[in-house]
N, C-alpha and C positions, 0 to 999 in steps of 0.2 A: 792354364788348362791346355793340354796338349791336343793338337788337331786330331790325331788318330783316335784319341779317347772319344771325341765328339762324334766322329764318323762311325766308330764301332757302336756307340750308343744308338744312333739313328738306325744303323743296319739291324741291330738286334730287335728294336721295337717294330720296325717295318716288317721284318721276317716273322716274328712270333705274334705280334698284336695286329699286324695288317694296317696300322695307321700311326701317325705321329703328328703332334702339333706343338706350338711354342710352349704350351703349359707343361708338357712333359719335360722339356729341357729346363724350364724355369725351376721346376720342382727338384729335378735331380741334381743340377749344377748350381742352384741357389743364385741365379742371375736374373737380370731384368728382362722384361718381355721383348725389348728392342734388341738386346743381345742374342736372345734365343731365336728371334726371327731372322737375324743376320746369319746364324749358324745354319739354319734350314735353307736359306737362300744360297749360301756358299755350297751347300751339299747339292742342292738342286742344279747348281751351275756345272758341277763336276760329275754328277750321276743323274742326268735328266731322264733316263729311262726307268729309273727305279721307283719313282713316285709321281702321283698326279693329285692336284688339289680338288677336293670335293667340297663345294660350298655348303651343302646341307649338313655334311658331317663336321664341317669347320675343322678339317684336318687333311693332311696328305695321306693318300692311301697307297698301298702296295700295288704295283703293276705286275702283270704276268711276265714282263721282261726283266724283273729284278735280278740283278747280278752284282756281286761284290767280291773283293779279294780276301776279306777277312772271314774267319770261321764263324758262321751263325747257325749251323744246323744242329748244334748240341744244346738241349734245353737247359742243362746245368750252366753252360756259358751264359745263356740269357739271364738266368737267375743271379749269377755272379755279377753281371754287368749292371742290372737295374737295382740290385740290392735286395736283401731279405730282412723281414721283420720277425722277431720272436714273438711279438704280440700284434694282433690285428688292430689297426688303427684306421678310423675314418673310412669305412668300407664304401660309403656312398660318394666319395670324392671322385670327381671326373678329372681332377687336375693332378693327382698323384699316380704316377705310372706303376707304382709297385706296392701301394698300401694294402693290397689284398694278397700279397705274397708273404707267407710266413712259415716258420719252421718251429719245431719243438726245440727248446733250448736245453742242451745237455747239462748235466750238473757240472759246476765250475770246479776245476782242479787248481790247487794252490801251487802254481808254478812260480818260482822265484827267479828274478832276472840274474842274480848272482850264480845260480846253479846252471842256467842255460848258457851264460857266457863261457863258463868254464868248460862245459861239455862241448859247445861249438868250437871252442879253441882247440880242444883235445882232438876232435874229429878233423878239423882243418889241418892242424900241424902234426897229426898222428902222434899223440902224446899219451902217456900213462898217467892217470890221476888217482889220488886217494881221496875218497869222499864218504860221508856217513850215509847209511842206507838202512831202512827197515823193510821187513817182509812178514808174511804170515807165519813163516817158520822161525823168524828171528824178529819179534816185535819191538826189541830194544835196538836203538841205533848202534850199528857196528861199522867200523871202518871197512870200506871195500876198495881194493885197488882194481881198477878196470881200464881197459883200452878201447874206448868207444869209436865206432866208425859210421854210425847212422842213426837217424831219428825216425821213428815210425809212429803214425797216427792211426789208431784202429777205429776211429769214428767217435770214441768217447775219451780216450786217454792217449797221452803221448808216452812212448817208450824209447829207451836207448838201447841199441844193439851194440854190445861190447864183449870183448874177451874178459872173463872173470878169473883173476889170479887164484882166488880161493877155490873155485870149482874146476879150474884149468879147462875151461871150455867157453865157447861163445854162447851167450844167452841174452835174454831181454830184461831190462830193468825199468820199472815204472818211474817216469821222470818226476812225478809228484812225491815220490817216497824218499828222494835224496834229501840230505839235510846239510846246511852249511856250504861253504865255498870249497871247491875242489883244490887240493894241493897237487901241483905238478910233480911227478916222480921220474921225469925223464922221458926219453923217446919210447914209443910203443914197441914191443918185441914181437907183436903179431899183427899182420896186416889183414885187411878185409878179404883179400884173395884167399886166405887160409880158412875163412868161414864157409865151410862146404854147404851148410843149409841155406846161407844167404845167396850163393851163386848157383844153387840147384833149383830148378823150376818144376812144377808139377801141374797137371791139369786137373781141376776140380769139376767133375761132370755130374750134373744133377738132372732130375726128371720129375714129372708130376708123381705124387704119391699113388702107388698102384691101387690103393683102397678107394680112390675117388672114382666117380662114374666117368664115362667117356666124355660126356659134355663138360664136366667139371675139369677134367684133364685138359681139354681144349682151352678153357678159360686160363688156367695156370700156364700153359704153353705160350698163350698170347701175352700174358703178363710179362714173362721173361724173354719174349722174342726167340723162343726155342726153334731149332731146326730139326725136323724128324723126331720131335718129342723130347729133345735134350738140349742142354746148354752147358758149355764148357768155359771156364775162367782159368787163365793161366796165373799162377802166383808163385812167389818164392816159398820154398819149404819152410823158411823161418817165419813167414807170415801166414802159414796155413791155418793155424788155430784162430787167428783173428778173422780171417775170411769165413770160416765155418760158423763162427759166432754171429758175424753180420748177416749170414744167410739162415741163421737159426737151424743149422744142421749139426750142432754139437750135442743135441739131445733129440729124443724121439717122443712125439706127442701121441697120446692115445686116440686123439680125434684127427682124422685125415684132413678135415677142414682146417684144423689148426696147424697141422704139419705142412701141408700143401706140396712140399718138394722133398725129395730124398736123394741121397747119393746113388749113382748107378752101382751095380754090383762090382763092375770092374774097378770103378774109382775107389770103393771101399777097400778093396785088396791093395790097391796102389798106395793109398795114404796111410794104411794101417801102421807101417813101420816108423812113420814120423810122428804118430800121436803120442803125446805124454812122454816124449824123449827129449 
């Protein structure tokens, strides 16, 4: 167990939960109470101003003087550190630091290691590969010669960004739709520097749906931490469609409460040339 991992765990729990005790470390690292107590004592010796023992709480509490070198202010980093459950287990447990943290499990994609190895090698060594692929337009497996340069995760599926010899352009391929092991066809003839959409960025600016009441707009603005009623996210043009789907901006809902946010008029004009191309 690395020392920095233990320190980071303590920092995250202190910052976000305001307390830590030996039980938290026992549960997370699967260690004895004696070992957990030693970890806390070692931390206390090097970070004496970060925590103070509270006998009634039977835990070390966060102090106003808390300070640490590691990054702790991002909630997602906290969740990543303590772990996430896809099913809630033992909600009443006081000894499990993260039994109440859970997420919706996305549908599993059938990703084969043989496919990933070949794709990763092609990306790393800049190779051209021949591999079977199916799509909605070609539901039967056909060989595709591609020159991959990146992997993309859209929140549900993995995609391969690659130059396609058949279509003679850079495009995305869904990783789970590949079949069989890729055959190396030599060095790639197109580099990722030639992928204009990959290297072009664009600001996606959105705002509360104008059909909402002023009070409702303020709620939405607060949800997205908007400034002056707007929020902008910079993305690669090649990943624009994925971002719009994640924000549910690829379609328009008849109910403003369902829609909640819309693209600004200027943004609609800016992204129009890149949609469905």
